[in-house]
DSSP file (Angstrom, degrees, kcal/mol; ACC not computed):
  #  RESIDUE AA STRUCTURE BP1 BP2  ACC     N-H-->O    O-->H-N    N-H-->O    O-->H-N    TCO  KAPPA ALPHA  PHI   PSI    X-CA   Y-CA   Z-CA
    1    1 A M     >        0   0    0      0, 0.0     4,-2.0     0, 0.0     5,-0.1   0.000 360.0 360.0 360.0 -25.9   -9.3   12.8  -58.2
    2    2 A D  H  >  +     0   0    0      2,-0.2     4,-2.5     1,-0.2     5,-0.2   0.878 360.0  54.2 -68.6 -36.5   -9.0   11.9  -54.5
    3    3 A G  H  > S+     0   0    0      1,-0.2     4,-2.2     2,-0.2    -1,-0.2   0.923 107.6  50.4 -60.1 -40.8   -9.5    8.3  -55.3
    4    4 A F  H  > S+     0   0    0      1,-0.2     4,-2.1     2,-0.2    -2,-0.2   0.900 110.5  47.5 -68.5 -42.2   -6.7    8.4  -57.8
    5    5 A I  H  X S+     0   0    0     -4,-2.0     4,-2.1     2,-0.2    -1,-0.2   0.948 110.5  51.9 -65.6 -42.5   -4.2   10.0  -55.4
    6    6 A S  H  X S+     0   0    0     -4,-2.5     4,-3.0     1,-0.2     5,-0.2   0.876 110.9  50.5 -64.2 -34.0   -5.1    7.4  -52.6
    7    7 A L  H  X S+     0   0    0     -4,-2.2     4,-2.8    -5,-0.2    -1,-0.2   0.930 109.9  48.7 -68.4 -38.5   -4.4    4.6  -55.2
    8    8 A L  H  X S+     0   0    0     -4,-2.1     4,-2.4     2,-0.2    -2,-0.2   0.892 113.1  47.3 -69.6 -37.8   -1.1    6.2  -56.1
    9    9 A V  H  X S+     0   0    0     -4,-2.1     4,-2.7     2,-0.2     5,-0.3   0.962 114.5  47.0 -63.4 -52.1   -0.2    6.4  -52.2
   10   10 A F  H  X S+     0   0    0     -4,-3.0     4,-3.1     1,-0.2    -2,-0.2   0.937 112.5  49.8 -56.7 -47.1   -1.3    2.8  -51.7
   11   11 A A  H  X S+     0   0    0     -4,-2.8     4,-3.1    -5,-0.2    -1,-0.2   0.942 111.9  49.4 -54.3 -49.2    0.8    1.7  -54.8
   12   12 A G  H  X S+     0   0    0     -4,-2.4     4,-2.1     1,-0.2    -1,-0.2   0.933 111.6  46.8 -61.7 -47.6    3.9    3.5  -53.6
   13   13 A L  H  X S+     0   0    0     -4,-2.7     4,-2.4     2,-0.2    -1,-0.2   0.900 112.1  51.3 -64.5 -41.6    3.7    2.0  -50.1
   14   14 A F  H  X S+     0   0    0     -4,-3.1     4,-2.4    -5,-0.3    -2,-0.2   0.947 109.5  50.6 -55.4 -48.2    3.1   -1.5  -51.6
   15   15 A Y  H  X S+     0   0    0     -4,-3.1     4,-2.3     1,-0.2    -2,-0.2   0.897 110.7  49.1 -60.5 -41.1    6.1   -1.0  -53.8
   16   16 A L  H  X>S+     0   0    0     -4,-2.1     4,-2.7     1,-0.2     5,-1.1   0.888 111.0  49.6 -61.4 -40.0    8.3    0.1  -50.8
   17   17 A M  H  X5S+     0   0    0     -4,-2.4     6,-1.0     3,-0.2     4,-0.9   0.918 114.5  43.6 -70.1 -39.1    7.2   -2.8  -48.7
   18   18 A M  H  <5S+     0   0    0     -4,-2.4     9,-0.3    -5,-0.2    -1,-0.2   0.868 119.8  42.3 -74.7 -32.8    8.0   -5.3  -51.5
   19   19 A R  H  <5S+     0   0    0     -4,-2.3    -2,-0.2    -5,-0.2    -3,-0.2   0.967 138.2   6.3 -73.3 -55.7   11.3   -3.7  -52.4
   20   20 A F  H  <5S+     0   0    0     -4,-2.7    -3,-0.2    -5,-0.2    -2,-0.2   0.658 121.2  56.6-112.1 -24.5   12.7   -3.0  -49.0
   21   21 A G  S ><<S-     0   0    0     -5,-1.1     3,-1.3    -4,-0.9     4,-0.4   0.441 110.4 -35.9 -93.5-136.5   10.3   -4.6  -46.4
   22   22 A C  T >  S+     0   0    0      1,-0.3     3,-0.5     2,-0.1     4,-0.2   0.812 132.8  50.9 -67.4 -28.3    8.9   -7.9  -45.7
   23   23 A G  T >> S+     0   0    0     -6,-1.0     4,-1.5     1,-0.2     3,-1.1   0.554  82.2  93.0 -80.8  -8.7    8.6   -8.9  -49.3
   24   24 A A  H <> S+     0   0    0     -3,-1.3     4,-2.4    -7,-0.6     5,-0.3   0.830  79.2  58.2 -57.0 -35.1   12.1   -8.0  -50.2
   25   25 A H  H <>>S+     0   0    0     -3,-0.5     4,-1.6    -4,-0.4     5,-1.0   0.871 105.9  52.8 -64.6 -34.4   13.4  -11.6  -49.6
   26   26 A M  H <45S+     0   0    0     -3,-1.1    -1,-0.2    -4,-0.2    -2,-0.2   0.872 113.3  40.3 -68.6 -35.4   10.9  -12.9  -52.2
   27   27 A I  H  <5S+     0   0    0     -4,-1.5    -2,-0.2    -9,-0.3    -1,-0.2   0.952 124.4  36.6 -81.5 -45.4   11.9  -10.6  -54.9
   28   28 A H  H  <5S-     0   0    0     -4,-2.4    -2,-0.2    -5,-0.2    -3,-0.2   0.588 101.3-125.2 -82.8 -18.1   15.8  -10.9  -54.2
   29   29 A G  T  <5 +     0   0    0     -4,-1.6    -3,-0.2    -5,-0.3    -4,-0.1   0.839  62.2 141.3  69.1  38.1   15.8  -14.6  -53.2
   30   30 A H      < +     0   0    0     -5,-1.0     2,-0.2    -6,-0.3    -4,-0.1  -0.124  23.0 139.5 -96.8  34.1   17.5  -13.9  -49.9
   31   31 A H        -     0   0    0     -6,-0.4     2,-0.4    -5,-0.1    -5,-0.0  -0.531  38.8-152.7 -73.5 145.4   15.5  -16.6  -48.1
   32   32 A H    >   -     0   0    0     -2,-0.2     3,-0.5     6,-0.0     2,-0.4  -0.964   8.4-134.1-126.1 141.5   17.4  -18.6  -45.6
   33   33 A R  G >  S-     0   0    0      3,-0.5     3,-2.5    -2,-0.4     6,-0.1  -0.698  89.2  -4.7 -86.3 138.8   16.7  -22.1  -44.5
   34   34 A N  G 3  S-     0   0    0     -2,-0.4    -1,-0.2     1,-0.3     3,-0.1   0.735 124.4 -70.9  56.0  20.0   16.8  -22.8  -40.7
   35   35 A G  G <  S+     0   0    0     -3,-0.5     2,-0.6     1,-0.2    -1,-0.3   0.538  99.8 133.7  69.7  10.5   18.0  -19.3  -40.3
   36   36 A H    X   -     0   0    0     -3,-2.5     3,-0.8     1,-0.1    -3,-0.5  -0.837  34.4-174.3 -86.5 109.0   21.4  -19.9  -41.8
   37   37 A S  T 3  S+     0   0    0     -2,-0.6    -1,-0.1     1,-0.2    -3,-0.0   0.689  81.8  49.6 -80.0 -15.9   22.5  -17.4  -44.4
   38   38 A D  T 3  S+     0   0    0      2,-0.1    -1,-0.2    -6,-0.0     2,-0.1  -0.017  74.3 140.6-115.3  34.1   25.7  -19.2  -45.4
   39   39 A H    <   -     0   0    0     -3,-0.8     2,-0.6    -6,-0.1    -6,-0.0  -0.443  52.2-124.8 -75.0 154.5   24.3  -22.7  -46.1
   40   40 A K        -     0   0    0     -2,-0.1     2,-0.1     0, 0.0    -1,-0.1  -0.846  20.9-131.0 -99.2 121.6   25.7  -24.4  -49.1
   41   41 A Q        -     0   0    0     -2,-0.6     2,-0.0     1,-0.1     3,-0.0  -0.514  31.5-103.0 -68.8 141.9   23.1  -25.6  -51.7
   42   42 A R        -     0   0    0      1,-0.1     3,-0.1    -2,-0.1    -1,-0.1  -0.372  20.6-143.3 -61.6 145.5   23.5  -29.1  -52.8
   43   43 A E  S    S-     0   0    0      1,-0.3     2,-0.3    12,-0.1    -1,-0.1   0.898  75.6 -10.9 -75.8 -42.0   25.1  -29.5  -56.2
   44   44 A S        -     0   0    0     11,-0.2     2,-0.3    12,-0.1    -1,-0.3  -0.985  58.0-137.6-151.8 161.3   23.1  -32.4  -57.2
   45   45 A Y  E     -A   54   0A   0      9,-3.3     9,-3.3    -2,-0.3     2,-0.5  -0.846  22.2-126.0-115.7 157.2   20.6  -35.0  -55.9
   46   46 A K  E     -A   53   0A   0     -2,-0.3    24,-0.4     7,-0.2     7,-0.2  -0.894  26.1-123.9 -92.5 122.2   20.5  -38.8  -56.7
   47   47 A D     >  -     0   0    0      5,-2.7     4,-2.7    -2,-0.5    24,-0.1  -0.627  17.1-148.8 -63.1 113.2   17.1  -40.0  -58.0
   48   48 A P  T  4 S+     0   0    0      0, 0.0    -1,-0.2     0, 0.0    42,-0.1   0.637  90.8  50.0 -69.1  -7.0   16.2  -42.7  -55.6
   49   49 A V  T  4 S+     0   0    0      3,-0.1    22,-0.1    41,-0.0    -2,-0.0   0.905 131.2   8.4 -89.5 -51.5   14.3  -44.7  -58.2
   50   50 A C  T  4 S-     0   0    0      2,-0.1    21,-0.0     0, 0.0    -4,-0.0   0.600  93.5-122.6-103.0 -17.3   16.8  -44.8  -61.3
   51   51 A G     <  +     0   0    0     -4,-2.7     2,-0.1     1,-0.3     3,-0.0   0.432  57.8 149.2  86.0  -2.4   20.0  -43.4  -59.6
   52   52 A M        -     0   0    0     -6,-0.1    -5,-2.7    -5,-0.1     2,-0.3  -0.448  53.4-110.9 -77.5 149.1   20.4  -40.5  -62.1
   53   53 A E  E     -A   46   0A   0     -7,-0.2     2,-0.5    -2,-0.1    -7,-0.2  -0.573  34.4-161.8 -78.1 130.0   22.0  -37.4  -60.8
   54   54 A V  E     -A   45   0A   0     -9,-3.3    -9,-3.3    -2,-0.3    18,-0.0  -0.964  15.5-128.1-120.0 120.5   19.4  -34.5  -60.7
   55   55 A A    >   -     0   0    0     -2,-0.5     3,-2.4   -11,-0.2   -11,-0.2  -0.420  28.7-114.7 -70.1 149.1   20.4  -30.7  -60.5
   56   56 A P  T 3  S+     0   0    0      0, 0.0    -1,-0.1     0, 0.0   -12,-0.1   0.767 117.0  44.1 -58.4 -24.3   18.6  -28.8  -57.6
   57   57 A D  T 3  S+     0   0    0      3,-0.0     2,-0.2     0, 0.0    -2,-0.1   0.228 107.3  75.5-100.2  14.1   16.7  -26.7  -60.1
   58   58 A Q  S <  S+     0   0    0     -3,-2.4    13,-0.2     2,-0.1    -4,-0.1  -0.635  82.8   5.2-118.2 167.9   15.8  -29.5  -62.4
   59   59 A G  S    S-     0   0    0     -2,-0.2     2,-0.4    13,-0.2    13,-0.2  -0.107  98.0 -32.8  65.8-144.5   13.3  -32.4  -62.4
   60   60 A Y  E     -B   71   0B   0     11,-3.1    11,-2.8    13,-0.1     2,-0.4  -0.906  52.0-142.0-120.9 144.8   10.7  -33.0  -59.8
   61   61 A R  E     +B   70   0B   0     -2,-0.4     2,-0.4     9,-0.2     9,-0.2  -0.861  19.4 172.5-105.9 137.5   10.8  -32.2  -56.0
   62   62 A K  E     -B   69   0B   0      7,-2.1     7,-2.5    -2,-0.4     2,-0.6  -0.983  20.2-154.2-139.6 131.4    9.3  -34.3  -53.2
   63   63 A V  E     +B   68   0B   0     -2,-0.4     2,-0.5     5,-0.2     5,-0.2  -0.912  20.5 178.5-100.4 115.6    9.6  -33.9  -49.4
   64   64 A H  E >   -B   67   0B   0      3,-2.9     3,-1.8    -2,-0.6    -2,-0.0  -0.963  69.8 -19.2-124.8 120.1    9.1  -37.3  -47.8
   65   65 A E  T 3  S-     0   0    0     -2,-0.5    -1,-0.1     1,-0.2     3,-0.1   0.896 129.4 -51.7  49.8  42.6    9.4  -37.6  -43.9
   66   66 A G  T 3  S+     0   0    0      1,-0.2     2,-0.4    -3,-0.1    -1,-0.2   0.502 116.0 113.5  74.6   7.7   11.2  -34.2  -43.8
   67   67 A Q  E <   -B   64   0B   0     -3,-1.8    -3,-2.9     2,-0.0     2,-0.3  -0.939  62.3-132.1-107.8 139.0   13.8  -35.2  -46.4
   68   68 A E  E     -B   63   0B   0     -2,-0.4     2,-0.3    -5,-0.2    -5,-0.2  -0.668  24.9-177.2 -87.1 134.4   14.0  -33.6  -49.8
   69   69 A Y  E     -B   62   0B   0     -7,-2.5    -7,-2.1    -2,-0.3     2,-0.4  -0.938  12.9-151.3-124.9 152.4   14.3  -35.8  -52.9
   70   70 A R  E     -B   61   0B   0    -24,-0.4     2,-0.4    -2,-0.3    -9,-0.2  -0.964   9.0-159.2-120.1 143.2   14.7  -34.9  -56.5
   71   71 A F  E     -B   60   0B   0    -11,-2.8   -11,-3.1    -2,-0.4   -18,-0.0  -0.959  19.3-143.0-127.4 144.8   13.4  -37.1  -59.5
   72   72 A C  S    S+     0   0    0     -2,-0.4     2,-0.3   -13,-0.2   -13,-0.2   0.715  84.2  12.7 -74.9 -21.3   14.5  -36.9  -63.1
   73   73 A S  S  > S-     0   0    0      1,-0.1     4,-1.8   -13,-0.1     3,-0.2  -0.958  73.9-111.0-151.5 163.2   10.9  -37.6  -64.5
   74   74 A R  H  > S+     0   0    0     -2,-0.3     4,-2.9     1,-0.2     5,-0.2   0.828 116.9  61.8 -71.2 -28.9    7.4  -37.6  -63.5
   75   75 A S  H  > S+     0   0    0      1,-0.2     4,-1.9     2,-0.2    -1,-0.2   0.902 105.5  45.8 -57.0 -39.5    7.5  -41.4  -64.0
   76   76 A C  H  > S+     0   0    0     -3,-0.2     4,-2.6     2,-0.2    -1,-0.2   0.902 110.9  52.0 -67.4 -43.0   10.1  -41.8  -61.4
   77   77 A L  H  X S+     0   0    0     -4,-1.8     4,-3.4     1,-0.2     5,-0.2   0.968 111.1  49.3 -57.0 -53.2    8.2  -39.4  -59.0
   78   78 A D  H  X S+     0   0    0     -4,-2.9     4,-1.9     1,-0.2    -1,-0.2   0.871 109.6  50.7 -57.3 -40.7    5.0  -41.7  -59.6
   79   79 A K  H  X S+     0   0    0     -4,-1.9     4,-1.4    -5,-0.2    -1,-0.2   0.899 112.4  47.3 -64.7 -37.6    7.0  -44.9  -58.9
   80   80 A F  H  < S+     0   0    0     -4,-2.6     3,-0.2     1,-0.2    -2,-0.2   0.916 109.1  52.5 -67.8 -41.1    8.3  -43.4  -55.7
   81   81 A D  H  < S+     0   0    0     -4,-3.4    -1,-0.2     1,-0.2    -2,-0.2   0.892 106.4  56.3 -57.7 -40.6    4.8  -42.1  -54.5
   82   82 A A  H  < S-     0   0    0     -4,-1.9    -1,-0.2    -5,-0.2    -2,-0.2   0.863 132.5  -1.2 -66.4 -35.8    3.4  -45.6  -55.0
   83   83 A D    >X  +     0   0    0     -4,-1.4     4,-1.1    -3,-0.2     3,-0.8  -0.457  63.5 169.4-155.5  81.4    6.0  -47.3  -52.7
   84   84 A P  H 3> S+     0   0    0      0, 0.0     4,-2.4     0, 0.0     5,-0.3   0.867  78.2  64.4 -63.5 -26.9    8.6  -45.0  -51.1
   85   85 A G  H 3> S+     0   0    0      1,-0.2     4,-2.0     2,-0.2     5,-0.2   0.891  97.9  56.8 -63.9 -34.6    9.8  -47.7  -48.7
   86   86 A R  H <> S+     0   0    0     -3,-0.8     4,-0.9     1,-0.2    -1,-0.2   0.890 112.8  39.5 -52.2 -49.7   11.0  -49.8  -51.7
   87   87 A Y  H  X S+     0   0    0     -4,-1.1     4,-0.8     1,-0.2    -1,-0.2   0.828 113.9  51.0 -83.5 -31.8   13.2  -47.1  -53.0
   88   88 A L  H  X>S+     0   0    0     -4,-2.4     5,-1.9     1,-0.2     6,-1.0   0.820 106.7  57.1 -72.4 -32.5   14.5  -45.8  -49.7
   89   89 A R  H  <5S+     0   0    0     -4,-2.0     3,-0.3    -5,-0.3    -1,-0.2   0.841 104.3  53.7 -63.0 -37.0   15.5  -49.4  -48.7
   90   90 A N  H  <5S+     0   0    0     -4,-0.9    -1,-0.2     1,-0.2    -2,-0.2   0.782 111.4  43.1 -68.9 -29.9   17.6  -49.5  -51.8
   91   91 A T  H  <5S-     0   0    0     -4,-0.8    -1,-0.2    -3,-0.3    -2,-0.2   0.486 109.9-122.3 -97.1  -8.1   19.5  -46.3  -50.9
   92   92 A G  T  <5S+     0   0    0     -4,-0.6    -3,-0.2    -3,-0.3    -4,-0.1   0.588  81.0 116.6  80.9  13.3   19.8  -47.4  -47.2
   93   93 A E  S   <S+     0   0    0     -5,-1.9     2,-0.3     1,-0.1    -4,-0.2   0.697  79.7  20.4 -89.0 -21.3   18.0  -44.2  -45.9
   94   94 A Q              0   0    0     -6,-1.0    -2,-0.2    -9,-0.1    -1,-0.1  -0.985 360.0 360.0-142.2 150.5   15.0  -46.1  -44.4
   95   95 A S              0   0    0     -2,-0.3    -1,-0.1    -3,-0.1    -6,-0.1   0.481 360.0 360.0 -98.9 360.0   14.4  -49.7  -43.3
């Protein structure tokens, strides 16, 4: 019986920490980039391979040299991975 009570206490503390403590931002989505809480999320990204507009929650995501890119398909992502410079030159973002 003591083991069960210890388990309940541990589960209660775990719940409180996830709900209100260090894990709260993970559950509620209140994470902030670079410490700014009022940043505006981009409305869309332009696929550097085919030029298609891609919503922030759609497609494939790739961070290349600190810059985030979105791809409409796995095929476009694979093409970018094979030669990023080719597609970044086309957009004027890298020489």
